[in-house]
PATI-244241 format. One line per 8 residues: number of its first residue (from 1); their letters; for each residue x, y, z of N, C-alpha, C. Coordinates in nm, 4 decimals, always signed. Atoms other than C-alpha are relative to their C-alpha. Layout:
REM PATI-244241
NUM	a	X:Y:Z:X:Y:Z:X:Y:Z ~ ...
END
This chain:
REM PATI-244241
1	msntsggk	-0.0980:-0.0962:-0.0525:+8.7561:+12.8912:+11.4088:+0.0011:+0.1298:-0.0206 ~ +0.0321:-0.1534:-0.0197:+8.7141:+13.2457:+11.5135:+0.1262:+0.0838:-0.0569 ~ -0.0843:-0.0710:+0.0513:+8.9140:+13.5217:+11.3561:+0.0364:+0.1021:+0.0919 ~ -0.0393:-0.0941:-0.1059:+9.0925:+13.6948:+11.6280:+0.0414:+0.1550:-0.0358 ~ -0.0356:-0.1345:+0.0276:+9.2007:+13.9766:+11.4381:-0.1138:+0.1202:-0.0255 ~ +0.1116:-0.0591:+0.0148:+8.8650:+14.0924:+11.3832:-0.0812:+0.0394:-0.1452 ~ +0.0404:-0.0164:+0.1300:+8.8469:+14.1193:+10.9979:-0.0120:-0.1740:-0.0442 ~ +0.0333:+0.1266:+0.0773:+8.7404:+13.8198:+10.7477:+0.1311:-0.0254:-0.0926
9	lpasvyrr	-0.1275:+0.0133:+0.1117:+9.0491:+13.6755:+10.5866:-0.0344:-0.0675:-0.1172 ~ +0.0520:+0.0430:+0.1494:+9.0469:+13.5779:+10.2167:-0.0202:-0.1683:+0.0022 ~ +0.0238:+0.1434:+0.0050:+8.9166:+13.2371:+10.1347:+0.1300:-0.0750:-0.0305 ~ -0.0913:+0.1064:+0.0442:+9.2670:+13.1216:+9.9844:+0.0693:-0.0205:+0.1239 ~ -0.0894:+0.0302:-0.1294:+9.4235:+13.1715:+10.3413:-0.0672:-0.1122:+0.0978 ~ +0.0739:+0.0980:-0.0508:+9.1550:+12.9532:+10.4732:+0.0478:-0.1476:-0.0555 ~ -0.0384:+0.1273:+0.0673:+9.2362:+12.6880:+10.2204:+0.1317:-0.0381:+0.0290 ~ -0.1121:+0.0634:-0.0261:+9.5868:+12.7105:+10.2683:+0.0237:-0.0538:+0.1547
17	rritvavi	-0.0156:+0.0345:-0.1364:+9.5622:+12.6456:+10.6476:-0.0630:-0.1263:+0.0135 ~ +0.0826:+0.1198:+0.0132:+9.3054:+12.3468:+10.5550:+0.0930:-0.1091:-0.0611 ~ -0.0517:+0.1019:+0.0850:+9.4967:+12.1805:+10.2854:+0.1523:+0.0337:-0.0452 ~ -0.1612:-0.0470:+0.0643:+9.8916:+12.1492:+10.2040:+0.0470:-0.1285:-0.0742 ~ -0.0772:+0.1003:+0.0378:+10.0807:+11.9053:+10.0112:+0.1264:-0.0903:+0.0826 ~ -0.0624:+0.0537:-0.1040:+10.2352:+11.6526:+10.1955:+0.0225:-0.1705:-0.0501 ~ -0.0468:+0.1373:+0.0238:+10.4329:+11.3159:+10.1509:-0.0101:-0.1017:+0.0770 ~ +0.0170:+0.0970:-0.1149:+10.3314:+11.0209:+10.3687:+0.0572:-0.1253:-0.0352
25	avvlvgls	-0.0739:+0.1044:+0.0408:+10.5834:+10.7625:+10.3960:-0.0868:-0.1086:+0.0707 ~ +0.0543:+0.1050:-0.0729:+10.4381:+10.4169:+10.4338:+0.0890:-0.1215:-0.0284 ~ -0.0831:+0.1022:-0.0173:+10.6650:+10.1524:+10.5444:-0.0421:-0.1236:-0.0081 ~ +0.0446:+0.1298:-0.0236:+10.6154:+9.8130:+10.4462:+0.0742:-0.0961:+0.0278 ~ -0.0931:+0.0880:-0.0766:+10.7734:+9.5687:+10.6651:-0.0485:-0.1610:-0.0403 ~ +0.0473:+0.1894:+0.0388:+10.7981:+9.1602:+10.6279:+0.0575:-0.0215:-0.1276 ~ -0.0213:+0.0400:+0.1494:+10.8547:+9.1970:+10.2487:+0.1169:+0.0982:-0.0475 ~ -0.1038:-0.0733:-0.0052:+11.2102:+9.3077:+10.2351:+0.0319:+0.0374:-0.1671
33	iwgviala	-0.0261:-0.0400:+0.1262:+11.2041:+9.3201:+9.8419:-0.0870:+0.1458:-0.0081 ~ +0.1070:-0.1373:+0.0045:+10.9271:+9.6282:+9.9066:+0.0913:+0.1124:+0.0337 ~ -0.0738:-0.1172:-0.0372:+11.1587:+9.8487:+10.0853:-0.1156:+0.0940:+0.0639 ~ +0.0886:-0.1139:-0.0492:+10.9863:+10.1779:+10.1333:-0.0696:+0.0632:-0.1133 ~ +0.0476:-0.0345:+0.1168:+10.7165:+10.2990:+9.9242:-0.0920:+0.1172:+0.0445 ~ +0.0684:-0.1246:-0.0285:+10.5826:+10.6628:+9.9322:-0.1400:+0.0067:-0.0529 ~ +0.1646:-0.0213:+0.0387:+10.2077:+10.7191:+9.9542:+0.0131:+0.1635:-0.0036 ~ +0.0206:-0.1600:+0.0273:+10.1824:+11.0950:+9.8041:-0.1161:+0.0614:+0.0029
41	gifssdqe	+0.1351:-0.0811:+0.0420:+9.9010:+11.3333:+9.8192:-0.0162:+0.1222:+0.0637 ~ -0.0006:-0.1270:-0.0417:+9.7658:+11.6362:+9.9230:-0.0742:-0.0004:+0.1424 ~ +0.0970:-0.0058:-0.1350:+9.5594:+11.5272:+10.2146:+0.0959:+0.0035:+0.1387 ~ -0.0807:-0.0488:-0.1429:+9.7094:+11.6971:+10.5299:-0.0470:+0.1251:+0.0514 ~ +0.0631:-0.1234:-0.0867:+9.6339:+11.9745:+10.7684:+0.1246:+0.0675:+0.0549 ~ -0.0713:-0.0810:-0.1032:+9.8352:+12.2490:+10.9097:-0.0888:+0.1001:+0.0758 ~ +0.0599:-0.1129:-0.0840:+9.5708:+12.4220:+11.1021:+0.0534:+0.0321:+0.1435 ~ -0.0504:-0.0056:-0.1392:+9.6740:+12.5785:+11.3964:-0.1218:+0.0186:+0.0922
49	gsaapqat	+0.0888:-0.0162:-0.1236:+9.4799:+12.5418:+11.7254:-0.1172:-0.1030:-0.0420 ~ +0.1207:+0.1020:+0.0127:+9.3084:+12.2478:+11.5713:-0.0537:-0.1060:+0.0900 ~ +0.0296:+0.0619:-0.1023:+9.3371:+12.0601:+11.8735:-0.1347:+0.0179:+0.0930 ~ +0.0956:-0.0479:-0.1029:+9.0168:+12.0565:+12.1114:+0.0645:+0.0350:+0.1423 ~ -0.0463:-0.0515:-0.1076:+9.0501:+12.2683:+12.4032:+0.0014:-0.1079:+0.1217 ~ +0.0000:+0.0879:-0.1260:+9.1283:+12.0994:+12.7569:-0.1180:+0.0427:+0.0707 ~ +0.1240:-0.0101:-0.0658:+8.8178:+12.0532:+12.9294:+0.0363:+0.0327:+0.1607 ~ -0.0311:-0.0549:-0.1544:+8.7928:+12.2287:+13.2998:-0.1115:-0.0654:+0.0808
57	aqtsapae	+0.0861:+0.0438:-0.0944:+8.6270:+12.1412:+13.5877:-0.1364:+0.0489:-0.0020 ~ +0.1091:-0.0447:+0.0149:+8.3425:+12.3658:+13.5019:-0.0882:-0.0663:-0.1275 ~ +0.0870:+0.0352:+0.1082:+8.2464:+12.1846:+13.1829:-0.0841:-0.1155:+0.0261 ~ +0.1117:+0.0790:-0.0371:+7.9352:+12.0079:+13.2086:-0.0235:-0.1032:-0.1343 ~ +0.0590:+0.0932:+0.1168:+7.7853:+11.6913:+13.0050:-0.0585:+0.0395:-0.0999 ~ +0.0789:-0.0372:+0.0902:+7.5483:+11.8474:+12.8333:+0.0855:+0.0960:-0.0995 ~ -0.0777:-0.0461:+0.0843:+7.8153:+12.0794:+12.6827:+0.0775:-0.0709:-0.1049 ~ -0.0852:+0.0891:+0.0791:+8.0287:+11.8130:+12.5736:-0.0951:-0.0829:-0.0908
65	stqseeda	+0.0949:+0.0395:+0.1046:+7.7175:+11.6507:+12.4169:-0.0294:+0.0781:-0.0975 ~ +0.0560:-0.0917:+0.1010:+7.6156:+11.9433:+12.2213:+0.1368:+0.0129:-0.0886 ~ -0.1352:-0.0130:+0.0825:+7.9926:+11.9669:+12.1056:+0.0160:-0.1204:-0.1051 ~ -0.0079:+0.1200:+0.0848:+7.9654:+11.6007:+11.9860:-0.0980:+0.0268:-0.1252 ~ +0.1094:-0.0174:+0.1152:+7.6455:+11.6828:+11.7957:+0.0473:+0.0877:-0.1014 ~ -0.0229:-0.0804:+0.1208:+7.7861:+11.9623:+11.6161:+0.1384:-0.0361:-0.0821 ~ -0.1551:+0.0788:+0.0961:+8.1265:+11.7691:+11.5105:-0.0831:-0.0831:-0.1016 ~ +0.0697:+0.0968:+0.0892:+7.8541:+11.4995:+11.3788:-0.0729:+0.0707:-0.1253
73	akkcksde	+0.0660:-0.0879:+0.0976:+7.6604:+11.7567:+11.1937:+0.0836:+0.0652:-0.0986 ~ -0.0914:-0.0579:+0.0990:+7.9698:+11.8903:+11.0210:+0.0535:-0.0984:-0.1150 ~ -0.0626:+0.0922:+0.0565:+8.0820:+11.5540:+10.8856:-0.0923:+0.0022:-0.1412 ~ +0.0803:+0.0292:+0.1262:+7.9828:+11.4744:+10.5146:-0.0703:-0.1015:+0.0146 ~ +0.0715:+0.1154:-0.0130:+7.7043:+11.2399:+10.4711:+0.0410:-0.0980:-0.1196 ~ -0.0321:+0.0973:+0.0943:+7.7240:+10.9411:+10.2589:-0.0483:+0.0245:-0.1392 ~ +0.0587:-0.0459:+0.1387:+7.5132:+11.1001:+9.9597:+0.1037:+0.1286:-0.0083 ~ -0.0648:-0.1233:+0.0400:+7.7590:+11.3996:+9.9761:+0.1412:-0.0080:-0.0417
81	vevtattd	-0.1261:+0.0254:+0.0571:+8.0782:+11.2467:+9.8761:+0.0237:-0.0962:-0.1121 ~ -0.0212:+0.0777:+0.0935:+8.2040:+11.1005:+9.5709:+0.1531:-0.0427:-0.0144 ~ -0.1108:+0.0311:+0.0266:+8.5203:+10.8966:+9.5293:+0.0303:-0.0486:-0.1308 ~ -0.0160:+0.0603:+0.1583:+8.6690:+10.8396:+9.1844:+0.1513:-0.0710:-0.0301 ~ -0.1250:+0.0502:+0.0519:+8.9598:+10.6160:+9.0700:+0.0474:+0.0124:-0.1369 ~ -0.0460:-0.0356:+0.1498:+9.1729:+10.6939:+8.7786:+0.1471:-0.0501:+0.0201 ~ -0.1233:+0.0061:+0.0074:+9.5356:+10.5983:+8.6631:+0.0606:+0.0921:-0.1013 ~ -0.0739:-0.1373:+0.0735:+9.7842:+10.8296:+8.4875:+0.0307:-0.0586:-0.1643
89	aksyatgk	-0.0058:+0.0757:+0.1561:+9.7790:+10.5561:+8.1653:-0.0980:-0.1106:-0.0090 ~ +0.1174:+0.0925:+0.0161:+9.5447:+10.2993:+8.0382:+0.1083:-0.1347:-0.0117 ~ -0.1083:+0.0992:+0.0232:+9.8664:+10.0549:+7.9578:+0.1456:+0.0286:+0.0595 ~ -0.1340:-0.0086:-0.0504:+10.2123:+9.9940:+8.1063:+0.0850:-0.1061:-0.0462 ~ -0.0774:+0.0992:+0.0478:+10.5145:+9.8517:+7.9660:+0.0722:-0.0538:+0.0855 ~ -0.0791:+0.0729:-0.0949:+10.7445:+9.6097:+8.1318:+0.0791:+0.1086:+0.0788 ~ -0.0917:-0.0784:-0.0966:+10.8966:+9.7821:+8.4353:-0.0636:+0.1175:+0.0236 ~ +0.0797:-0.1439:-0.0656:+10.6563:+10.0887:+8.4247:-0.0890:-0.0041:+0.1028
97	epvliltv	+0.0872:+0.0284:-0.1104:+10.4802:+10.1465:+8.7431:-0.1109:+0.0878:-0.0218 ~ +0.1048:-0.0739:+0.0096:+10.1370:+10.2576:+8.7417:-0.0126:+0.0987:+0.1180 ~ +0.0714:-0.1296:-0.0909:+10.0209:+10.6069:+8.9187:-0.1343:-0.0370:+0.0274 ~ +0.1388:+0.0095:-0.0275:+9.7228:+10.5429:+9.0978:-0.0923:+0.1238:+0.0605 ~ +0.0445:-0.1445:-0.0552:+9.4932:+10.8522:+9.1718:-0.1273:-0.0456:+0.0737 ~ +0.1082:-0.0183:-0.0879:+9.2313:+10.8882:+9.4345:-0.0769:+0.1322:+0.0258 ~ +0.0458:-0.1351:-0.0161:+9.0076:+11.1549:+9.4192:-0.1167:+0.0120:+0.0751 ~ +0.1047:-0.0148:-0.1157:+8.7438:+11.2829:+9.6892:-0.0870:+0.1285:-0.0296
105	entskrec	+0.0638:-0.1254:+0.0297:+8.4703:+11.5475:+9.6037:-0.0985:-0.0099:+0.1074 ~ +0.1378:-0.0422:-0.0841:+8.2035:+11.7175:+9.8295:-0.0793:+0.0358:-0.1075 ~ +0.0980:-0.0099:+0.0915:+7.9207:+11.6929:+9.5968:-0.1033:+0.0920:+0.0404 ~ +0.1082:-0.0742:-0.0360:+7.6931:+11.8792:+9.8281:-0.0057:+0.1395:-0.0151 ~ -0.0144:-0.1378:+0.0084:+7.6052:+12.2400:+9.8452:+0.0261:+0.0880:+0.1240 ~ -0.0300:-0.0479:-0.1193:+7.7269:+12.2787:+10.1847:+0.1300:-0.0185:+0.0353 ~ -0.1425:-0.0015:-0.0533:+8.0824:+12.3079:+10.3578:-0.0210:-0.1253:+0.1113 ~ -0.0041:+0.1202:-0.0725:+8.1514:+11.9574:+10.5324:+0.1315:-0.0450:+0.0193
113	dinvgtnk	-0.1284:+0.0944:-0.0233:+8.4160:+11.7494:+10.7035:+0.0338:-0.1372:-0.0707 ~ -0.0249:+0.1283:+0.0372:+8.5962:+11.4432:+10.5580:+0.1193:-0.0756:+0.0438 ~ -0.1371:+0.0416:-0.0744:+8.8361:+11.2264:+10.7229:+0.0891:-0.0816:-0.1300 ~ -0.1070:+0.0665:+0.1295:+9.1211:+11.1606:+10.4377:+0.1347:-0.0283:+0.0293 ~ -0.1128:+0.0410:-0.0396:+9.3755:+11.0410:+10.6821:+0.0420:-0.1188:-0.0641 ~ -0.0421:+0.1153:+0.0550:+9.5885:+10.7411:+10.5845:-0.0630:-0.1027:+0.0533 ~ +0.1095:+0.1070:-0.0566:+9.3544:+10.5298:+10.8235:-0.0852:-0.0412:-0.0689 ~ +0.1231:+0.0132:+0.0733:+9.0891:+10.5831:+10.5956:+0.0314:-0.0246:-0.1693
121	qeflissg	-0.0460:+0.0278:+0.1439:+9.2860:+10.5591:+10.2546:-0.0034:-0.1413:-0.0441 ~ -0.0238:+0.1348:+0.0676:+9.2780:+10.2360:+10.0295:+0.0239:+0.0117:-0.1520 ~ +0.0001:+0.0102:+0.1202:+9.4302:+10.1828:+9.7258:+0.0106:-0.1652:-0.0196 ~ +0.0144:+0.1266:+0.0321:+9.3272:+9.8422:+9.5999:+0.0053:-0.0490:-0.1348 ~ +0.0003:+0.0623:+0.1520:+9.4146:+9.6196:+9.2791:-0.0495:-0.1351:+0.0290 ~ +0.0234:+0.1428:+0.0036:+9.2640:+9.3134:+9.1913:-0.0172:-0.0403:-0.1589 ~ +0.0058:+0.0706:+0.1528:+9.2192:+9.0763:+8.8897:-0.0874:-0.1056:+0.0135 ~ +0.1104:+0.1002:-0.0156:+8.8946:+8.9080:+8.8545:-0.0300:+0.0008:+0.1534
129	sdrvfstv	+0.0408:+0.0092:-0.1234:+8.8306:+8.7709:+9.1901:+0.1268:-0.0289:+0.0819 ~ -0.1470:+0.0084:-0.0850:+9.1965:+8.7815:+9.2968:+0.0439:+0.1245:+0.0471 ~ -0.0415:-0.1086:-0.0435:+9.2778:+9.0284:+9.5442:+0.1618:+0.0103:+0.0073 ~ -0.1278:+0.0086:+0.0286:+9.6318:+9.1390:+9.4426:+0.0786:+0.0909:+0.0773 ~ -0.0585:-0.0744:-0.0705:+9.7266:+9.4371:+9.6306:-0.0767:+0.1145:+0.0603 ~ +0.0733:-0.0912:-0.0792:+9.6230:+9.6776:+9.9011:+0.0969:+0.0905:+0.0949 ~ -0.1062:-0.0716:-0.0849:+9.7893:+9.9790:+10.0757:-0.0061:-0.0117:+0.1626 ~ +0.0259:+0.0358:-0.1414:+9.6258:+9.8718:+10.4072:+0.0679:-0.1138:+0.0401
137	dclqdged	-0.0510:+0.1219:-0.0585:+9.8221:+9.5333:+10.4232:+0.1150:+0.0270:+0.0644 ~ -0.1312:-0.0340:-0.0878:+10.1435:+9.6860:+10.5524:-0.0060:+0.1399:+0.0314 ~ +0.0004:-0.1305:-0.0550:+10.0359:+10.0213:+10.6639:+0.0270:-0.0014:+0.1299 ~ -0.0462:-0.0078:-0.1160:+10.1960:+10.1279:+10.9804:-0.0267:+0.1363:+0.0439 ~ +0.0113:-0.1097:-0.0468:+10.1189:+10.4178:+11.2091:-0.0810:+0.1047:-0.0859 ~ +0.0766:-0.1158:+0.0909:+9.8560:+10.5619:+10.9828:-0.0963:+0.0936:+0.1091 ~ +0.0443:-0.1220:-0.0783:+9.6605:+10.8641:+11.1144:-0.1345:+0.0570:-0.0320 ~ +0.1089:-0.0583:+0.0388:+9.3309:+11.0445:+11.1041:+0.0057:+0.1494:-0.0386
145	vsltfaag	-0.0072:-0.1243:+0.0008:+9.3036:+11.3608:+10.9345:-0.1109:+0.0810:-0.0516 ~ +0.1241:-0.0376:+0.0315:+8.9610:+11.5583:+10.8924:+0.0176:+0.1355:-0.0676 ~ -0.0130:-0.1374:+0.0721:+8.9613:+11.8358:+10.6402:-0.1584:+0.0476:-0.0396 ~ +0.0945:-0.0807:+0.0479:+8.6990:+12.0779:+10.5486:-0.0057:+0.0421:-0.1172 ~ +0.0282:-0.0077:+0.1509:+8.5615:+12.0416:+10.2163:-0.1048:+0.1191:-0.0562 ~ +0.1141:-0.1123:+0.0612:+8.3764:+12.3676:+10.0286:-0.0872:-0.0971:-0.0786 ~ +0.0769:+0.0722:+0.1024:+8.0822:+12.2608:+9.8470:+0.0386:+0.0084:-0.1279 ~ -0.0590:+0.0454:+0.1154:+8.1970:+12.1082:+9.5061:+0.1345:-0.0170:+0.0193
153	qkenarft	-0.1479:+0.0062:+0.0099:+8.5547:+12.1199:+9.6188:+0.0406:-0.1722:-0.0119 ~ -0.0673:+0.1625:+0.0331:+8.7693:+11.7886:+9.4950:+0.1507:+0.0235:+0.0367 ~ -0.1312:+0.0036:-0.0259:+9.1142:+11.7050:+9.6211:+0.0358:-0.1629:-0.0360 ~ -0.0129:+0.1480:+0.0142:+9.3105:+11.3707:+9.5250:+0.1442:+0.0044:+0.0715 ~ -0.1316:+0.0365:-0.0655:+9.6025:+11.1746:+9.6605:+0.0456:-0.1240:-0.1139 ~ -0.0227:+0.0923:+0.0971:+9.8280:+10.9508:+9.4402:+0.0988:-0.0973:+0.0552 ~ -0.0859:+0.0945:-0.0502:+10.0094:+10.6371:+9.5040:+0.0934:-0.1019:-0.1328 ~ -0.0726:+0.0570:+0.1039:+10.2843:+10.4794:+9.2774:+0.0262:-0.1510:+0.0289
161	wnrersap	+0.0121:+0.1470:-0.0259:+10.2437:+10.0765:+9.2724:+0.1231:-0.0541:-0.0846 ~ -0.1367:+0.0738:+0.0594:+10.5685:+9.8922:+9.2273:-0.0184:-0.1493:-0.0782 ~ +0.0353:+0.1294:+0.0701:+10.4056:+9.5970:+9.0739:+0.0004:-0.1270:+0.0670 ~ +0.0039:+0.1299:-0.1145:+10.4186:+9.3785:+9.3900:-0.1066:-0.0194:+0.0367 ~ +0.1224:+0.0553:-0.0722:+10.1590:+9.1469:+9.5438:+0.0016:+0.0453:+0.1366 ~ -0.0125:-0.0078:-0.1673:+10.0778:+9.2134:+9.9251:-0.1145:-0.1004:+0.0387 ~ +0.0857:+0.0696:-0.0601:+9.8594:+9.0056:+10.1356:-0.0342:+0.0642:+0.1578 ~ +0.0301:-0.0544:-0.1162:+9.6802:+9.0854:+10.4694:+0.0764:-0.0307:+0.1113
169	gckavsvq	-0.0837:+0.0342:-0.1085:+9.8990:+9.1233:+10.7693:+0.1518:+0.0202:-0.0269 ~ -0.1526:-0.0201:+0.0279:+10.2040:+9.2130:+10.5519:+0.0540:-0.1590:-0.0187 ~ -0.0511:+0.1131:+0.0085:+10.2560:+8.8387:+10.5094:+0.0723:-0.0127:-0.1673 ~ -0.0640:+0.0086:+0.1140:+10.5323:+8.7543:+10.2450:-0.0940:-0.0959:-0.1062 ~ +0.0624:+0.0740:+0.1306:+10.4176:+8.6295:+9.8958:+0.1169:-0.0125:-0.1044 ~ -0.1207:+0.0483:+0.0766:+10.6423:+8.4471:+9.6340:-0.0754:+0.0411:-0.1498 ~ +0.0274:-0.0272:+0.1423:+10.4096:+8.4889:+9.3378:-0.0408:+0.1558:-0.0226 ~ +0.0185:-0.1312:+0.0388:+10.3958:+8.8191:+9.1444:-0.0931:+0.0248:-0.0925
177	pgpgtykf	+0.0713:-0.0214:+0.0799:+10.1538:+8.9796:+8.9460:+0.0601:+0.0059:-0.1666 ~ -0.0502:+0.0073:+0.1521:+10.2171:+8.8998:+8.5478:-0.0724:+0.1059:-0.0821 ~ +0.0927:-0.0705:+0.0953:+10.1057:+9.0708:+8.2404:-0.1464:-0.0211:-0.0007 ~ +0.1331:+0.0285:+0.0063:+9.7207:+9.1341:+8.2116:-0.0673:+0.1149:+0.0394 ~ +0.0895:-0.1131:-0.0499:+9.4256:+9.3392:+8.3024:-0.0229:-0.0017:+0.1275 ~ +0.0150:-0.0111:-0.1291:+9.3807:+9.4736:+8.6364:-0.1064:+0.1104:+0.0286 ~ +0.1035:-0.1108:-0.0415:+9.1159:+9.6816:+8.8166:+0.0502:+0.0496:+0.1421 ~ -0.0294:-0.0841:-0.1246:+9.1896:+9.9582:+9.0771:-0.0815:+0.0745:+0.0844
185	taaigefe	+0.1183:-0.0651:-0.0735:+8.9602:+10.0632:+9.3183:+0.0460:+0.1097:+0.1419 ~ -0.0337:-0.0913:-0.1072:+8.9919:+10.3697:+9.5578:-0.1071:+0.0114:+0.1123 ~ +0.0850:+0.0137:-0.1040:+8.8444:+10.3913:+9.8916:+0.0356:+0.1313:+0.1124 ~ -0.0098:-0.1066:-0.1172:+8.7986:+10.6802:+10.1871:-0.0905:-0.0478:+0.1100 ~ +0.1120:+0.0114:-0.1033:+8.6582:+10.5276:+10.4771:-0.1229:-0.0937:-0.0473 ~ +0.1308:+0.0410:+0.0711:+8.2972:+10.4168:+10.3852:+0.0068:+0.0215:-0.1381 ~ +0.0112:-0.0379:+0.1232:+8.3356:+10.5921:+10.0676:+0.0994:-0.0716:-0.1162 ~ -0.0600:+0.1017:+0.0576:+8.4363:+10.3602:+9.7790:-0.0107:+0.0320:-0.1684
193	skpvsfnl	-0.0072:-0.0504:+0.1334:+8.4990:+10.4329:+9.4102:-0.0388:-0.1251:-0.0972 ~ +0.0171:+0.0932:+0.1017:+8.3848:+10.2323:+9.1002:+0.1257:-0.0483:-0.0497 ~ -0.1275:+0.0441:+0.0360:+8.6788:+10.0191:+8.9693:+0.0340:+0.0636:-0.1491 ~ -0.0630:-0.0381:+0.1210:+8.8899:+10.1353:+8.6880:+0.0956:-0.1031:-0.0623 ~ -0.1047:+0.1224:+0.0681:+9.0691:+9.8991:+8.4387:+0.1569:+0.0583:-0.0399 ~ -0.1536:-0.0287:+0.0789:+9.4612:+9.9130:+8.3186:+0.0515:-0.1174:-0.0059 ~ -0.0847:+0.1051:+0.0714:+9.6765:+9.6918:+8.1607:+0.1267:-0.0064:+0.0273 ~ -0.1503:+0.0250:-0.0279:+10.0334:+9.5253:+8.2647:+0.0472:-0.0779:-0.1389
201	e	-0.0731:+0.0801:+0.1454:+10.2476:+9.4303:+7.9384:+0.1150:-0.0826:+0.0902
END
């Protein structure tokens, strides 16, 4: 984005435009006992003028192709992004809800874009081979949000799990997770973290 004022704005201004704290509501339907769960994170954007300009009759195919190539070049590559999964505790007493933390980092030495929208986020919980819960099962109206990450920049999003089980397609389930060891895996699109273990008492 060009600076129409003619001067260079401080880096903090660009950062505030790129990233703001947002709370994205994920409505889980089909399981009335779930109600509404909040998927809270910093992954959002309030950039002004971020929408692509309208094409005119003079816009040529080569120009569009060049723009697409430039956009593709701006995207972070598979070896430039690291996703990490953590929890706010190692063990949770009965009734205590785990807070799952997804961290994404640009590990490259260049500035590049990462799609961190809810369409790309997944908080997955498993126990052995049992797929216990995933935020994608009941996600509705997800969105794509492309953010520009500076070299070495990392951001995170949090999700509070209510200790309920989910199923693909938001199908109802009757058996709920009991005490034991579980694994949390975080993902942003093709970028997936290593699993981290936690216990439910």
